[in-house]
C-alpha positions in Angstrom: -2.4 -22.6 12.7 -1.1 -22.4 16.3 2.0 -20.8 17.7 4.9 -22.9 18.7 5.1 -23.8 22.4 6.9 -21.5 24.7 10.5 -22.5 25.8 10.4 -24.6 28.9 12.8 -24.1 31.9 14.6 -27.3 30.7 15.4 -25.8 27.3 17.8 -22.9 27.0 16.5 -19.7 25.5 17.4 -19.1 21.8 20.5 -17.1 21.1 20.1 -13.3 20.6 20.9 -13.5 16.8 18.0 -16.0 16.4 15.7 -13.6 18.3 16.6 -10.6 16.3 16.5 -12.5 13.0 13.0 -13.5 13.8 12.0 -9.8 14.2 13.8 -8.9 11.0 12.0 -11.5 9.0 8.7 -10.6 10.5 9.1 -6.9 9.7 10.2 -7.6 6.1 7.2 -9.8 5.6 4.9 -7.2 7.1 6.4 -4.6 4.7 5.5 -6.8 1.8 2.0 -7.4 3.1 1.5 -3.6 3.7 2.6 -2.8 0.1 0.4 -5.5 -1.4 -2.6 -4.4 0.6 -2.2 -0.7 -0.3 -2.1 -1.7 -4.0 -5.3 -3.8 -3.6 -7.1 -1.0 -1.6 -6.1 1.6 -4.2 -8.0 -0.4 -6.8 -11.2 0.0 -4.8 -11.0 3.8 -4.7 -11.8 6.5 -7.2 -9.3 9.2 -8.3 -10.2 11.3 -5.3 -9.5 8.5 -2.8 -13.1 7.6 -2.0 -13.9 3.9 -1.6 -16.3 2.9 -4.3 -16.0 -0.9 -4.1 -16.7 -1.7 -0.4 -16.9 -5.5 -0.8 -13.5 -5.6 -2.6 -12.0 -3.4 0.1 -13.3 -5.7 2.8 -11.8 -8.7 1.0 -8.5 -7.0 0.7 -8.4 -6.2 4.4 -9.4 -9.8 5.3 -6.5 -11.1 3.1 -4.2 -8.6 4.8 -5.2 -9.6 8.3 -4.8 -13.3 7.6 -1.4 -12.9 6.0 -0.2 -10.8 9.0 -1.3 -13.4 11.5 0.5 -16.1 9.5 3.6 -13.9 9.4 3.6 -13.5 13.2 3.0 -17.2 13.7 5.9 -18.1 11.4 8.5 -15.5 12.5 7.7 -14.4 16.0 5.5 -16.8 17.9 8.4 -19.3 18.7 10.6 -16.5 20.1 8.3 -13.7 21.4 8.5 -14.5 25.1 12.3 -15.1 25.0 12.8 -11.8 23.1 10.8 -9.8 25.6 12.7 -11.5 28.5 16.1 -10.6 26.9 14.9 -7.1 26.2 13.8 -6.6 29.8 17.1 -7.8 31.2 19.0 -5.4 29.0 16.7 -2.6 29.9 17.3 -3.2 33.6 21.1 -2.8 33.0 20.9 0.5 31.2 21.8 3.8 32.9 18.9 6.1 33.8 17.5 8.0 30.8 14.3 9.8 29.7 13.3 7.2 27.3 13.5 4.1 29.5 10.0 4.4 31.0 8.5 4.6 27.5 10.5 1.6 26.3 9.2 -0.4 29.4 5.6 0.6 28.5 6.3 -0.7 24.9 7.6 -4.0 26.2 4.5 -4.3 28.5 2.2 -3.6 25.5 4.0 -6.2 23.3 3.6 -8.8 26.1 -0.1 -8.0 26.3 -0.5 -8.4 22.5 1.4 -11.7 22.6 -1.0 -13.0 25.2 -4.0 -12.0 23.2 -2.6 -13.6 20.0 -1.8 -16.8 21.8 -5.2 -16.9 23.5 -7.0 -16.6 20.1 -4.8 -19.0 18.2 -5.1 -21.7 20.9 -8.8 -21.8 19.9 -8.6 -21.3 16.1 -11.8 -20.8 14.1 -12.8 -22.9 11.1 -10.6 -22.1 8.1 -12.0 -19.6 5.6 -15.1 -19.0 7.8 -16.6 -15.7 8.8 -15.5 -16.5 12.4 -11.9 -16.8 11.2 -12.1 -13.5 9.4 -13.4 -11.8 12.5 -10.7 -13.4 14.6 -8.0 -12.2 12.3 -9.5 -8.7 12.2 -9.5 -8.6 16.0 -5.8 -9.7 16.1 -4.7 -7.2 13.5 -4.0 -4.4 16.1 -1.9 -6.7 18.2 0.1 -8.0 15.2 0.8 -4.4 14.0 1.9 -3.5 17.5 4.7 -6.0 17.0 5.3 -4.7 13.5 5.6 -1.1 14.7 7.5 -1.6 18.0 9.4 -4.9 17.8 12.5 -3.0 16.7 12.8 -1.6 20.2 12.7 -5.1 21.8 15.2 -6.5 19.3 17.5 -3.5 19.7 17.5 -3.9 23.5 18.2 -7.6 23.2 21.1 -6.8 21.0 22.7 -4.1 23.1 24.9 -6.5 25.0 26.4 -7.8 21.8 28.1 -4.4 21.1 31.5 -3.7 22.7 33.0 -0.2 23.0 36.6 0.8 22.8 38.4 2.4 25.7 37.5 6.1 25.8 40.0 8.9 25.2 41.9 10.3 28.1 40.9 13.7 29.4 43.9 15.3 27.7 43.2 13.6 24.4 39.5 14.5 24.5 40.3 18.1 25.2 42.9 18.3 22.4 40.6 16.7 19.8 37.7 18.8 20.9 39.7 22.0 20.4 40.8 20.9 17.0 37.2 20.1 16.0 35.9 23.4 17.3 38.6 25.3 15.3 37.5 23.3 12.2 33.9 24.2 12.9 34.7 27.9 13.0 36.5 27.5 9.7 33.5 25.7 8.2 35.5 22.5 7.8 33.7 20.2 10.3 31.5 18.2 7.9 28.7 16.3 9.8 27.8 13.0 8.2 25.6 10.9 10.5 23.9 11.1 13.8 22.2 8.8 16.3 21.3 8.4 20.0 23.1 6.0 22.3 21.3 3.9 24.9 22.1 6.5 27.6 20.1 9.1 25.7 23.1 11.1 24.5 23.4 12.1 20.8 26.4 10.9 18.8 27.5 12.5 15.5 30.1 11.4 13.0 32.0 14.2 11.3 35.0 14.7 9.0 37.5 17.0 10.6 39.3 18.7 7.7 42.8 20.2 8.3 44.5 21.3 5.1 44.7 18.3 2.9 44.0 15.8 5.7 40.6 14.6 6.9 39.9 12.6 10.1 36.7 10.9 11.0 35.7 12.0 14.5 32.8 11.2 16.8 31.1 14.0 18.8 28.9 13.6 21.9 26.3 16.3 22.3 24.6 18.9 20.0 27.2 20.1 17.5 25.4 23.4 17.1 25.3 24.2 20.9 28.0 24.7 23.5 29.3 21.8 25.4 29.9 19.0 22.8 33.0 17.0 22.9 35.0 14.6 20.7 34.9 11.1 22.1 36.9 9.3 19.4 38.7 9.4 16.1 38.8 6.6 13.5 40.3 5.6 10.2 36.9 4.9 8.6 33.1 4.4 9.3 33.4 0.7 9.9 35.9 1.2 12.7 33.7 3.9 14.2 30.7 1.6 14.1 32.5 -1.2 15.9 33.9 1.1 18.6 31.1 3.6 19.3 27.9 2.9 21.3 25.3 1.2 19.2 22.4 3.4 17.9 19.0 2.9 19.5 15.7 3.3 17.6 14.8 6.9 17.0 11.7 8.4 18.5 8.4 9.3 16.9 6.8 12.7 16.3 3.3 11.5 17.4 2.8 8.5 19.6 -0.4 7.3 18.0 0.9 6.9 14.4 1.4 3.4 12.9 3.4 2.7 9.8 1.3 -0.4 9.1 -2.1 1.0 10.0 -2.5 4.3 8.3 -5.9 6.0 8.4 -7.7 6.4 5.1 -6.7 9.7 3.4 -9.4 12.4 3.0 -10.6 12.9 -0.6 -8.7 15.7 -2.3 -8.4 17.3 -5.7 -4.9 17.7 -7.0 -3.4 21.0 -8.2 -3.0 19.5 -11.7 -6.8 18.9 -11.9 -7.5 22.4 -10.7 -5.2 23.8 -13.3 -6.9 21.7 -15.9 -10.3 23.1 -14.7 -9.1 26.6 -15.3 -7.7 25.7 -18.8 -11.1 24.1 -19.7 -13.2 26.9 -18.2 -15.1 29.4 -20.3 -17.0 31.2 -17.5 -15.2 33.3 -14.8 -17.2 31.4 -12.2 -15.6 28.1 -13.3 -12.1 29.5 -12.9 -13.1 31.1 -9.6 -14.3 27.7 -8.3 -10.9 26.2 -9.2 -9.1 28.8 -7.1 -11.5 28.3 -4.2 -10.9 24.6 -4.4 -7.2 25.2 -3.7 -8.1 27.2 -0.6 -10.9 25.0 0.7 -10.7 24.2 4.4 -12.0 21.3 6.5 -12.1 17.6 5.9 -11.5 17.7 2.2 -9.1 20.7 2.4 -7.4 22.1 -0.8 -3.7 22.0 -1.7 -3.0 25.5 -0.2 -4.4 24.4 3.2 -2.6 21.1 3.0 0.7 23.0 2.3 0.2 25.1 5.4 -0.5 21.9 7.4 2.7 20.4 6.0 4.8 23.4 7.1 3.2 23.3 10.6 3.9 19.6 11.0 7.4 20.0 9.7 8.0 22.8 12.2 6.8 20.5 15.0 9.2 17.9 13.8 12.1 20.3 13.7 11.3 21.5 17.2 11.0 17.9 18.5 14.7 17.3 17.4 15.6 19.4 20.5 18.7 20.8 18.8 19.8 24.4 18.2 19.5 24.0 14.5 16.1 22.3 14.9 14.7 25.2 16.9 15.9 27.8 14.3 14.4 25.8 11.4 11.1 25.4 13.4 11.0 29.2 13.7 11.5 29.6 9.9 8.8 27.1 9.1 6.4 28.8 11.5 7.1 32.1 9.6 6.5 30.4 6.3 3.3 28.9 7.6 2.0 32.4 8.5 2.9 33.6 5.0 1.0 30.7 3.4 -2.0 31.6 5.6 -1.9 35.2 4.4 -1.5 34.0 0.7 -4.4 31.6 1.1 -6.7 34.5 2.3 -5.5 36.6 -0.6 -6.3 33.9 -3.1 -9.8 33.4 -1.6 -10.6 37.1 -1.9 -9.2 37.2 -5.5 -11.2 34.1 -6.5 -14.4 35.7 -5.1 -13.7 38.9 -7.1 -13.1 36.8 -10.2 -16.4 35.0 -9.8 -18.2 38.3 -9.2 -17.1 39.5 -12.7 -19.9 37.4 -14.3 -17.9 37.2 -17.5 -17.1 34.7 -20.2 -14.2 34.4 -22.6 -14.7 36.4 -25.9 -15.6 34.3 -29.0 -12.5 35.4 -30.9 -10.5 32.9 -28.8 -11.4 30.2 -31.2 -10.3 26.6 -30.6 -7.9 25.1 -33.1 -9.0 21.6 -34.4 -6.5 19.0 -33.4 -7.4 16.8 -36.3 -6.7 18.3 -39.8 -9.2 17.5 -42.6 -8.0 14.8 -44.9 -7.9 15.4 -48.8 -10.6 14.0 -51.0 -10.1 10.4 -52.2 -9.8 11.5 -55.9 -7.5 14.4 -55.2 -3.9 14.0 -56.3 -1.5 15.0 -53.5 0.8 17.9 -54.3 4.2 17.1 -55.7 6.8 17.5 -53.0 9.5 20.1 -53.7 12.8 18.7 -55.1 15.3 17.8 -52.5 18.6 19.6 -52.6 21.4 17.3 -53.4 24.0 17.0 -50.8 27.6 16.0 -51.4 28.7 12.7 -50.0 31.1 12.7 -47.1 34.0 10.3 -47.1 35.7 9.4 -43.9 
């Protein structure tokens, strides 16, 4: 299994659609591999998420690594260098923007991963050997680098394929902006979709409603902050998509997160299990332990602590949007997080008080048998009561 040879100077580079189709096919295949490996790894864990079948988990990862290398070899190896060259040329032609240095670092990282994969596959190990499994395991980080970030390279290579319509004149832009601002004050500017253009400016589609009429308009800038403008109006979404600047890949909240290489989740007990523990409890201490399990902190934190973490992380996301609405929502989520923290401490104190009662449920709370006793074999079942006759209905 070796990658196809690189294009030589005598051979023209593949057309951009061929390059982007290779990336699309690779990402689709990697999504399937990721789904299948998650199912296989789930079967090696107990209900709390702890790995209990280590050898089966290792076999599942080895199968995943091999399939990923094969996917790269099939879909990307013939075009990786050409795709990176096309992406770099497009990047050099873009106007200055905050994200360009990050994109350039991504392309450099993909080039380094390409070289590592090629170096390893030029000296393949014996099939189905331990050496081959180690080789595939070593290549896994480089393959998933392509799976996570190749969309940036393909988007750059595709930028030149998108043509924009002539912009509105200054007078037209002013007139449409004033109409949209008036509709926004009336609550009749309905935002539908948003993306970033290659120059780093946000673009938002909205329906401008005026009486019984509705016009699709495109806004540049933050619709919830001063300074945004209408840059076009269209009959429908397809026309807007053909005329407006193409969307670029969105950013990420944390730079070290990989869609295809998630860390193993910490063991945790679900709220449903804690509720069941309380239902099945007979001693106050057992119910107290269930409540304390919900507020436990640390590596295997309980649901209340995880909920607070979810609110904090969502607040970070809202703030990272860098919009007026995002900042307001981040402040609300921060306040909710503080309330959850207060509630968690209250639950902890209440749980400790419950455990300190040293009490059990009274015996008059008798369980009801779920299986009714059957009649004796020689017992004649009682005669059912006569059924009341009902008149027939004719249609």
